[in-house]
Backbone as a chain_set.jsonl record, in Angstrom:
{"seq": "LSNILTSAVADGPIVKDKVSITVGGRINYSDYLLQAAGDPEISRSSARFYDLGTRTMAKVGKRSSLSISQYLSGDQFKFAADTTYSYSNQLLGFNWDYRVNRSLTFITSGYSSSYNNNIEGNTLLQSYDYKSSITATGGKIQMSYKPTSSLEANVGLEYTQYRINPDEISPNSDRDA", "coords": {"N": [[85.755, 107.775, 127.584], [82.817, 105.891, 127.548], [79.723, 104.152, 128.114], [78.469, 104.155, 125.68], [79.936, 105.494, 123.646], [83.276, 105.623, 122.568], [86.162, 107.589, 122.4], [89.314, 108.741, 121.172], [92.333, 110.584, 121.081], [95.558, 111.175, 119.915], [98.677, 112.782, 119.782], [101.822, 113.945, 118.614], [105.434, 114.421, 118.291], [107.304, 112.771, 115.685], [109.817, 113.012, 114.544], [111.746, 115.17, 116.222], [110.945, 118.591, 116.036], [110.645, 118.397, 113.269], [108.912, 116.359, 112.084], [105.552, 115.548, 112.718], [102.606, 113.906, 114.103], [99.11, 113.427, 114.23], [96.499, 111.539, 115.527], [93.229, 110.38, 115.613], [90.172, 108.891, 116.744], [86.85, 107.388, 116.844], [84.38, 105.204, 118.186], [81.227, 103.554, 118.456], [78.856, 102.059, 120.726], [76.221, 101.235, 120.21], [74.709, 98.919, 119.843], [74.552, 97.847, 122.345], [72.648, 99.422, 123.664], [70.382, 98.889, 122.051], [70.008, 96.106, 122.458], [69.3, 96.16, 125.17], [66.746, 97.123, 125.066], [64.589, 95.422, 125.347], [62.469, 94.739, 123.663], [62.0, 92.252, 121.268], [62.235, 92.661, 118.428], [63.63, 95.066, 118.281], [65.952, 94.491, 119.829], [67.213, 92.619, 118.234], [68.101, 94.085, 116.211], [70.721, 96.132, 114.847], [73.273, 98.668, 115.275], [75.964, 100.613, 114.204], [78.94, 102.605, 114.372], [81.878, 104.253, 113.297], [84.831, 106.269, 113.203], [87.986, 107.471, 111.888], [90.79, 109.488, 111.903], [93.784, 110.926, 110.627], [96.71, 113.031, 110.651], [99.63, 114.014, 109.277], [102.415, 116.009, 109.567], [105.139, 117.742, 108.146], [108.255, 119.422, 108.147], [110.033, 120.492, 105.442], [113.05, 121.095, 104.701], [114.132, 124.577, 104.988], [112.245, 126.286, 103.929], [109.908, 124.991, 103.252], [106.858, 123.055, 103.744], [104.953, 120.108, 104.383], [101.907, 118.412, 104.513], [99.864, 115.624, 105.212], [96.679, 114.29, 105.164], [94.153, 112.063, 106.334], [91.018, 110.395, 106.347], [88.581, 108.203, 107.572], [85.395, 106.748, 107.703], [82.48, 105.008, 108.917], [79.134, 103.795, 108.965], [76.446, 101.822, 110.048], [73.253, 100.36, 110.044], [70.937, 97.952, 111.024], [67.843, 96.481, 110.51], [66.032, 94.132, 112.428], [64.621, 92.082, 111.003], [65.032, 92.349, 108.245], [66.511, 94.53, 106.564], [69.639, 96.078, 105.83], [71.373, 99.038, 106.237], [74.14, 100.845, 105.089], [76.906, 103.106, 105.226], [79.789, 104.763, 104.012], [82.793, 106.71, 104.187], [85.735, 107.987, 102.702], [88.737, 109.756, 102.707], [91.62, 111.317, 101.395], [94.209, 113.555, 101.576], [96.601, 116.126, 100.626], [98.952, 118.754, 101.317], [101.221, 121.11, 100.251], [103.434, 123.583, 100.962], [105.515, 126.124, 99.771], [107.86, 128.456, 100.386], [109.194, 130.986, 98.685], [110.394, 133.467, 99.096], [110.156, 136.196, 101.421], [107.913, 137.431, 100.456], [106.676, 135.86, 98.491], [104.878, 132.914, 98.002], [104.242, 129.53, 97.214], [101.552, 127.297, 96.92], [100.47, 123.995, 96.91], [97.959, 121.643, 96.571], [96.026, 118.625, 97.01], [93.463, 116.07, 96.646], [91.537, 113.136, 97.279], [88.39, 111.682, 97.444], [85.737, 109.579, 98.636], [82.333, 108.489, 98.832], [80.203, 106.027, 99.898], [77.203, 104.222, 99.599], [75.183, 101.633, 100.725], [72.542, 99.323, 100.561], [71.176, 96.489, 101.821], [68.745, 94.295, 101.176], [66.562, 91.869, 102.546], [64.03, 90.129, 102.47], [60.987, 88.136, 102.808], [60.011, 87.981, 100.181], [61.883, 88.972, 98.473], [65.363, 89.445, 97.814], [68.057, 91.615, 97.776], [70.735, 93.77, 96.654], [71.648, 97.139, 96.868], [73.565, 99.646, 95.584], [75.324, 102.746, 95.717], [77.459, 105.482, 94.832], [79.749, 108.253, 95.262], [82.553, 109.867, 94.019], [85.272, 112.064, 94.332], [87.95, 113.925, 93.014], [90.673, 116.073, 93.145], [92.674, 119.086, 92.775], [94.93, 121.805, 93.502], [96.84, 124.598, 92.58], [98.495, 127.312, 93.763], [99.534, 130.734, 93.943], [100.82, 133.064, 96.112], [101.362, 136.376, 96.553], [102.702, 138.853, 98.515], [103.82, 141.771, 98.885], [103.725, 143.908, 100.661], [102.23, 144.71, 103.885], [99.756, 145.679, 103.406], [99.11, 144.985, 100.793], [98.196, 142.365, 98.712], [98.275, 139.636, 96.451], [96.639, 136.899, 94.953], [96.764, 134.095, 92.932], [95.809, 131.305, 90.867], [95.277, 127.878, 89.911], [92.597, 125.488, 89.695], [91.312, 122.189, 89.928], [88.694, 119.907, 89.749], [87.137, 116.76, 89.747], [84.244, 114.906, 89.506], [82.69, 111.813, 90.062], [79.801, 110.157, 89.646], [77.972, 107.47, 90.746], [74.917, 106.637, 90.445], [73.153, 104.519, 91.046], [73.118, 100.983, 91.602], [71.58, 98.085, 91.36], [70.991, 94.802, 92.345], [69.867, 91.398, 92.293], [70.101, 89.237, 95.097], [70.926, 86.242, 95.426], [72.415, 84.672, 97.076], [71.837, 84.96, 99.694], [69.744, 83.72, 102.296], [66.199, 83.91, 102.18]], "CA": [[85.156, 106.48, 127.618], [81.465, 105.758, 128.084], [79.102, 102.841, 127.678], [77.894, 104.379, 124.383], [80.864, 105.964, 122.689], [84.684, 105.759, 122.989], [86.955, 108.359, 121.446], [90.678, 108.962, 121.63], [93.194, 111.444, 120.229], [96.967, 111.2, 120.318], [99.535, 113.529, 118.87], [103.202, 114.174, 119.07], [106.514, 114.376, 117.284], [107.979, 111.55, 115.285], [111.157, 113.51, 114.552], [111.674, 116.421, 116.89], [110.968, 119.82, 115.237], [110.566, 118.084, 111.851], [107.724, 115.579, 111.665], [104.583, 115.276, 113.797], [101.425, 113.173, 113.646], [97.95, 113.452, 115.089], [95.604, 110.427, 115.196], [92.043, 110.34, 116.426], [89.137, 108.0, 116.316], [85.72, 107.137, 117.688], [83.59, 104.022, 117.925], [80.133, 103.541, 119.384], [78.379, 100.785, 121.259], [74.766, 101.384, 120.1], [74.154, 97.577, 119.993], [74.317, 97.639, 123.769], [71.358, 100.055, 123.991], [69.346, 98.132, 121.36], [69.787, 94.85, 123.197], [68.716, 96.466, 126.467], [65.424, 97.699, 124.921], [63.578, 94.481, 125.808], [61.605, 94.345, 122.492], [62.808, 91.348, 120.405], [62.557, 93.258, 117.15], [64.662, 96.074, 118.472], [67.18, 93.925, 120.3], [67.852, 91.792, 117.103], [68.623, 95.062, 115.229], [72.092, 96.567, 115.23], [73.733, 99.991, 114.831], [77.414, 100.78, 114.414], [79.589, 103.818, 113.814], [83.32, 104.473, 113.642], [85.63, 107.104, 112.342], [89.421, 107.519, 112.199], [91.474, 110.539, 111.164], [95.201, 111.17, 110.922], [97.354, 114.127, 109.914], [101.093, 114.043, 109.443], [103.028, 117.263, 109.147], [106.596, 117.687, 108.095], [109.006, 120.529, 107.598], [110.931, 119.99, 104.404], [113.992, 122.24, 104.509], [113.839, 125.81, 105.734], [111.2, 127.052, 103.272], [108.821, 124.141, 102.736], [106.201, 122.177, 104.665], [104.075, 119.13, 103.783], [100.962, 117.719, 105.384], [99.044, 114.615, 104.61], [95.555, 113.987, 106.02], [93.4, 110.881, 105.984], [89.837, 110.26, 107.175], [87.723, 107.079, 107.242], [84.226, 106.555, 108.613], [81.497, 104.022, 108.484], [77.924, 103.705, 109.683], [75.601, 100.696, 109.651], [72.038, 100.094, 110.815], [70.257, 96.762, 110.486], [66.577, 96.103, 111.106], [66.081, 92.755, 112.83], [64.041, 91.11, 110.085], [65.264, 92.384, 106.761], [67.269, 95.462, 105.772], [70.844, 96.665, 106.388], [71.814, 100.263, 105.598], [75.515, 101.137, 105.483], [77.479, 104.25, 104.568], [81.209, 104.901, 104.364], [83.502, 107.876, 103.638], [87.184, 107.941, 102.723], [89.372, 111.015, 102.222], [93.037, 111.412, 101.517], [94.603, 114.823, 100.99], [97.914, 116.623, 100.926], [99.147, 120.215, 101.147], [102.639, 121.439, 100.231], [103.695, 125.019, 100.938], [106.913, 126.493, 99.517], [108.064, 129.922, 100.555], [110.326, 131.398, 97.844], [110.987, 134.533, 99.881], [109.212, 136.764, 102.38], [106.766, 137.947, 99.741], [106.125, 134.928, 97.526], [104.615, 131.525, 98.462], [103.451, 128.637, 96.349], [100.817, 126.294, 97.67], [99.942, 122.97, 96.1], [97.204, 120.636, 97.363], [95.241, 117.641, 96.222], [92.664, 115.217, 97.471], [90.634, 112.132, 96.696], [87.403, 111.299, 98.442], [84.61, 108.769, 98.15], [81.199, 108.225, 99.694], [79.499, 104.835, 99.445], [75.941, 103.917, 100.259], [74.764, 100.284, 100.414], [71.347, 98.81, 101.178], [70.979, 95.035, 101.602], [67.385, 93.88, 101.561], [66.392, 90.431, 102.691], [62.664, 89.935, 102.896], [60.459, 86.893, 102.363], [59.733, 87.967, 98.788], [63.026, 89.4, 97.646], [66.696, 89.656, 98.394], [68.705, 92.476, 96.843], [71.795, 94.685, 97.067], [71.56, 98.414, 96.182], [74.804, 100.413, 95.825], [75.554, 103.976, 94.988], [78.685, 106.152, 95.343], [80.269, 109.528, 94.694], [83.98, 110.046, 94.224], [85.781, 113.344, 93.919], [89.384, 114.025, 92.941], [90.975, 117.436, 92.779], [93.948, 119.659, 93.133], [94.983, 123.253, 93.358], [98.118, 125.244, 92.628], [98.195, 128.71, 94.049], [100.639, 131.571, 94.193], [100.447, 134.206, 96.945], [102.34, 137.425, 96.552], [102.367, 139.822, 99.478], [104.972, 142.612, 99.046], [103.585, 144.707, 101.883], [101.156, 144.214, 104.754], [98.447, 146.11, 102.871], [98.913, 144.536, 99.399], [98.317, 140.901, 98.511], [97.668, 139.071, 95.264], [96.615, 135.429, 94.885], [96.302, 133.515, 91.635], [96.01, 129.842, 90.877], [94.407, 126.96, 89.063], [92.005, 124.423, 90.51], [90.693, 121.155, 89.166], [87.863, 118.962, 90.501], [86.427, 115.808, 88.949], [83.297, 114.078, 90.281], [82.163, 110.62, 89.403], [78.602, 109.784, 90.436], [77.349, 106.229, 90.414], [73.681, 106.807, 91.177], [72.544, 103.307, 91.594], [73.374, 99.635, 91.066], [70.74, 97.184, 92.174], [71.07, 93.417, 91.86], [69.288, 90.376, 93.143], [71.103, 88.583, 95.911], [70.462, 84.828, 95.631], [73.287, 84.001, 98.039], [71.265, 85.037, 101.079], [68.402, 83.017, 102.526], [65.142, 84.842, 102.461]], "C": [[83.749, 106.578, 128.196], [80.898, 104.436, 127.648], [78.425, 102.996, 126.328], [78.922, 104.674, 123.304], [82.306, 106.041, 123.286], [85.353, 106.613, 121.949], [88.325, 108.583, 122.053], [91.404, 109.762, 120.592], [94.581, 111.332, 120.765], [97.735, 112.033, 119.284], [100.918, 113.748, 119.474], [104.201, 114.128, 117.964], [107.001, 112.984, 116.979], [109.485, 111.875, 115.169], [111.118, 114.911, 115.097], [111.88, 117.626, 115.968], [110.965, 119.584, 113.733], [109.276, 117.449, 111.422], [106.844, 115.287, 112.875], [103.365, 114.564, 113.22], [100.332, 113.324, 114.74], [96.976, 112.341, 114.622], [94.394, 110.485, 116.149], [90.975, 109.416, 115.863], [88.016, 107.908, 117.329], [85.052, 105.846, 117.276], [82.427, 103.985, 118.892], [79.705, 102.147, 119.768], [76.824, 100.832, 121.243], [74.073, 100.005, 120.258], [73.718, 97.32, 121.464], [72.935, 98.225, 124.165], [70.195, 99.277, 123.328], [68.985, 96.825, 122.071], [69.088, 95.059, 124.536], [67.268, 96.953, 126.344], [64.331, 96.719, 125.365], [62.597, 94.024, 124.732], [62.48, 93.474, 121.579], [63.169, 91.91, 119.047], [63.613, 94.332, 117.273], [65.97, 95.436, 118.91], [67.9, 93.013, 119.282], [68.34, 92.781, 116.044], [70.001, 95.417, 115.723], [72.397, 97.957, 114.636], [75.158, 100.138, 115.164], [77.876, 102.101, 113.819], [81.049, 103.79, 114.184], [83.838, 105.583, 112.708], [87.057, 107.208, 112.819], [89.993, 108.625, 111.329], [92.908, 110.647, 111.573], [95.697, 112.378, 110.09], [98.818, 114.058, 110.283], [101.6, 115.32, 108.827], [104.514, 117.202, 109.176], [107.159, 119.014, 107.554], [110.013, 119.946, 106.668], [111.907, 121.103, 104.09], [113.538, 123.462, 105.29], [112.591, 126.536, 105.15], [109.914, 126.222, 102.946], [108.217, 123.334, 103.885], [105.209, 121.287, 103.867], [103.151, 118.548, 104.847], [100.114, 116.773, 104.599], [97.978, 114.228, 105.643], [94.756, 112.804, 105.461], [92.183, 110.845, 106.896], [89.04, 109.039, 106.645], [86.543, 107.106, 108.208], [83.259, 105.519, 108.054], [80.301, 103.953, 109.447], [77.135, 102.501, 109.152], [74.418, 100.6, 110.593], [71.328, 98.908, 110.213], [68.984, 96.554, 111.29], [66.625, 94.588, 111.355], [65.709, 91.795, 111.726], [64.631, 91.166, 108.674], [66.394, 93.294, 106.213], [68.506, 95.972, 106.544], [71.218, 97.926, 105.57], [73.245, 100.491, 106.056], [76.047, 102.28, 104.601], [78.973, 104.268, 104.941], [81.741, 106.115, 103.598], [85.024, 107.585, 103.748], [87.675, 109.232, 102.139], [90.832, 110.964, 102.425], [93.432, 112.742, 100.822], [95.981, 115.234, 101.404], [98.001, 118.152, 100.679], [100.657, 120.444, 101.226], [102.763, 122.952, 100.048], [105.226, 125.224, 100.683], [107.079, 127.979, 99.49], [109.35, 130.273, 99.798], [111.12, 132.46, 98.586], [109.925, 135.117, 100.765], [107.898, 137.137, 101.752], [106.038, 136.888, 98.907], [106.079, 133.491, 98.064], [103.836, 130.774, 97.423], [102.799, 127.572, 97.222], [100.235, 125.259, 96.743], [99.187, 121.971, 97.017], [96.385, 119.77, 96.496], [94.502, 116.736, 97.172], [91.946, 114.17, 96.598], [89.656, 111.711, 97.776], [86.336, 110.405, 97.798], [83.594, 108.547, 99.263], [80.454, 107.042, 99.068], [78.261, 104.615, 100.28], [75.454, 102.532, 99.8], [73.493, 99.948, 101.202], [71.247, 97.332, 100.82], [69.598, 94.673, 102.085], [67.247, 92.371, 101.598], [64.987, 90.204, 103.312], [62.182, 88.526, 102.452], [60.29, 86.83, 100.851], [60.894, 88.315, 97.915], [64.309, 89.604, 98.492], [67.506, 90.477, 97.401], [69.837, 93.255, 97.503], [71.649, 95.935, 96.21], [72.804, 99.164, 96.585], [74.81, 101.715, 95.086], [76.829, 104.62, 95.609], [78.978, 107.468, 94.624], [81.701, 109.592, 95.001], [84.326, 111.428, 93.703], [87.289, 113.35, 94.005], [89.688, 115.472, 92.527], [92.329, 117.916, 93.258], [93.94, 121.137, 92.878], [96.468, 123.66, 93.421], [97.869, 126.747, 92.788], [99.505, 129.453, 94.315], [100.131, 132.749, 95.037], [101.598, 135.18, 96.958], [101.883, 138.569, 97.481], [103.566, 140.715, 99.747], [104.947, 143.503, 100.257], [102.406, 144.198, 102.702], [99.795, 144.631, 104.22], [98.137, 145.681, 101.44], [99.165, 143.063, 99.284], [97.629, 140.495, 97.255], [97.763, 137.588, 95.297], [96.085, 135.015, 93.523], [96.536, 132.009, 91.717], [95.11, 129.146, 89.944], [93.877, 125.858, 90.019], [91.294, 123.484, 89.581], [89.894, 120.223, 90.074], [87.114, 118.045, 89.516], [85.502, 114.98, 89.871], [82.873, 112.893, 89.432], [80.983, 110.116, 90.275], [78.054, 108.49, 89.883], [75.983, 106.184, 91.134], [73.01, 105.565, 91.705], [73.008, 102.018, 90.84], [72.552, 98.69, 91.923], [70.817, 95.775, 91.506], [70.421, 92.499, 92.826], [70.399, 89.693, 93.914], [70.515, 87.159, 96.222], [71.274, 84.067, 96.644], [72.755, 83.964, 99.431], [69.977, 84.237, 101.114], [67.392, 84.1, 102.798], [64.391, 84.51, 103.707]], "O": [[83.519, 107.255, 129.198], [81.528, 103.69, 126.898], [77.837, 102.025, 125.852], [78.813, 104.178, 122.183], [82.476, 106.496, 124.417], [85.154, 106.41, 120.751], [88.487, 108.613, 123.273], [91.146, 109.651, 119.394], [94.772, 111.389, 121.979], [97.465, 111.98, 118.084], [101.11, 113.73, 120.69], [103.861, 113.828, 116.819], [107.106, 112.128, 117.858], [110.324, 111.107, 115.639], [110.503, 115.782, 114.481], [112.854, 117.685, 115.216], [111.262, 120.512, 112.981], [108.611, 117.932, 110.505], [107.323, 114.839, 113.917], [103.117, 114.606, 112.015], [100.595, 113.342, 115.942], [96.681, 112.241, 113.431], [94.561, 110.625, 117.36], [90.895, 109.196, 114.655], [88.168, 108.281, 118.492], [85.154, 105.438, 116.119], [82.6, 104.349, 120.056], [80.16, 101.165, 119.181], [76.207, 100.473, 122.246], [72.952, 99.947, 120.764], [72.7, 96.69, 121.752], [72.17, 97.6, 124.9], [69.164, 99.038, 123.956], [67.812, 96.496, 122.251], [68.346, 94.182, 124.979], [66.61, 97.182, 127.358], [63.239, 97.158, 125.727], [61.951, 92.99, 124.903], [63.561, 93.892, 121.164], [64.271, 91.677, 118.55], [64.44, 94.461, 116.371], [67.022, 95.815, 118.395], [69.071, 92.683, 119.469], [68.942, 92.356, 115.058], [70.405, 95.072, 116.834], [71.83, 98.346, 113.615], [75.568, 99.831, 116.283], [77.273, 102.633, 112.887], [81.412, 103.346, 115.274], [83.342, 105.784, 111.599], [87.33, 107.055, 114.009], [89.703, 108.685, 110.134], [93.232, 110.479, 112.749], [95.186, 112.684, 109.013], [99.185, 114.046, 111.458], [101.251, 115.665, 107.698], [105.104, 116.674, 110.119], [106.606, 119.624, 106.639], [110.758, 119.032, 107.021], [111.602, 121.976, 103.277], [112.66, 123.375, 106.149], [111.964, 127.326, 105.855], [108.951, 126.769, 102.41], [108.896, 122.971, 104.845], [104.706, 121.687, 102.817], [103.586, 118.233, 105.954], [99.695, 117.059, 103.477], [98.276, 113.896, 106.791], [94.707, 112.593, 104.249], [92.272, 111.209, 108.069], [88.859, 108.877, 105.438], [86.691, 107.448, 109.381], [83.253, 105.219, 106.861], [80.496, 104.05, 110.659], [77.161, 102.207, 107.957], [74.569, 100.743, 111.807], [71.133, 98.862, 108.998], [68.993, 96.461, 112.517], [67.207, 93.852, 110.559], [66.397, 90.795, 111.52], [64.717, 90.145, 107.992], [67.193, 92.796, 105.42], [68.433, 96.256, 107.739], [71.358, 97.857, 104.349], [73.555, 100.357, 107.24], [75.701, 102.406, 103.427], [79.361, 103.848, 106.03], [81.235, 106.492, 102.541], [85.507, 107.027, 104.734], [87.098, 109.75, 101.183], [91.289, 110.607, 103.51], [93.058, 113.012, 99.68], [96.496, 114.758, 102.416], [97.213, 118.727, 99.929], [101.296, 120.007, 102.183], [102.247, 123.515, 99.082], [106.073, 124.58, 101.301], [106.496, 128.672, 98.657], [110.449, 129.906, 100.215], [112.343, 132.379, 98.698], [108.84, 134.542, 100.845], [106.87, 137.163, 102.429], [104.845, 137.05, 98.651], [107.083, 132.937, 98.511], [102.895, 131.296, 96.824], [103.417, 127.026, 98.136], [99.525, 125.647, 95.815], [99.687, 121.532, 98.052], [96.072, 120.127, 95.36], [94.847, 116.632, 98.349], [91.788, 114.316, 95.386], [90.058, 111.416, 98.901], [86.078, 110.471, 96.597], [83.931, 108.434, 100.441], [80.123, 107.05, 97.883], [78.264, 104.795, 101.498], [75.329, 102.295, 98.599], [73.397, 100.264, 102.388], [71.235, 96.974, 99.642], [69.316, 94.739, 103.281], [67.786, 91.68, 100.733], [64.833, 90.105, 104.529], [62.927, 87.813, 101.78], [60.408, 85.75, 100.272], [60.898, 87.989, 96.728], [64.277, 89.889, 99.689], [67.632, 90.056, 96.251], [69.898, 93.386, 98.726], [71.538, 95.843, 94.988], [73.087, 99.314, 97.773], [74.35, 101.79, 93.946], [77.202, 104.329, 96.745], [78.497, 107.723, 93.52], [82.082, 109.393, 96.154], [83.73, 111.901, 92.735], [87.855, 112.835, 94.969], [89.02, 116.02, 91.65], [93.023, 117.253, 94.029], [93.094, 121.669, 92.159], [97.238, 123.124, 94.219], [97.117, 127.352, 92.024], [100.46, 128.881, 94.841], [99.116, 133.359, 94.699], [102.709, 134.82, 97.346], [100.831, 139.172, 97.269], [104.284, 140.484, 100.719], [105.989, 143.828, 100.826], [101.662, 143.333, 102.24], [98.785, 144.006, 104.544], [97.056, 145.961, 100.922], [100.21, 142.561, 99.7], [96.514, 140.942, 96.987], [98.814, 137.034, 95.621], [95.079, 135.535, 93.042], [97.335, 131.517, 92.513], [94.279, 129.752, 89.267], [94.542, 125.391, 90.944], [90.735, 123.902, 88.567], [90.419, 119.793, 91.102], [86.522, 118.53, 88.553], [85.944, 114.433, 90.882], [82.723, 113.002, 88.215], [81.143, 109.722, 91.43], [77.71, 108.404, 88.704], [75.898, 105.75, 92.282], [72.354, 105.608, 92.745], [73.241, 102.017, 89.631], [72.832, 98.531, 93.111], [70.719, 95.627, 90.288], [70.403, 92.752, 94.031], [71.523, 89.587, 93.423], [69.731, 86.968, 97.152], [70.907, 82.962, 97.043], [73.115, 83.117, 100.249], [69.25, 84.103, 100.13], [67.651, 85.063, 103.52], [63.456, 85.223, 104.073]]}, "num_chains": 1, "name": "protein.A"}
């Protein structure tokens, strides 16, 4: 705990020796510093940040494990008179390991993530919203074969798809200039 940033992490079992979870997050108090600056242009500005992450891990039978991870974050900065910049990230992923025997393991994983960027302009002459984003989705299937400590073979398939939305700009007549 501080007067600028707070962070916390908690972890523990949900079901003893089977399922556990870890949760962590942060949030800042930058507005406090901006308001203390004494300059009206700075003190009417704002800045914010947060992030949150979780990971759940589970043993599924004697030979298998599953983990699911999630992450969210957001940033925002606003100039007193006109423009707000904001960014956000989201990620969801999973990993499943299945051990066939001492030598052979299959690993499957997948994810989906997105990044968003927004600029809201509000000046005397114009008011607009600018948005852009990138999303990615993917997965992997892998086989690991290790018959001895000195010999290992890994093969697999991987897929990734990106979607890029470079820009979308529109007038914003709902806001007062």
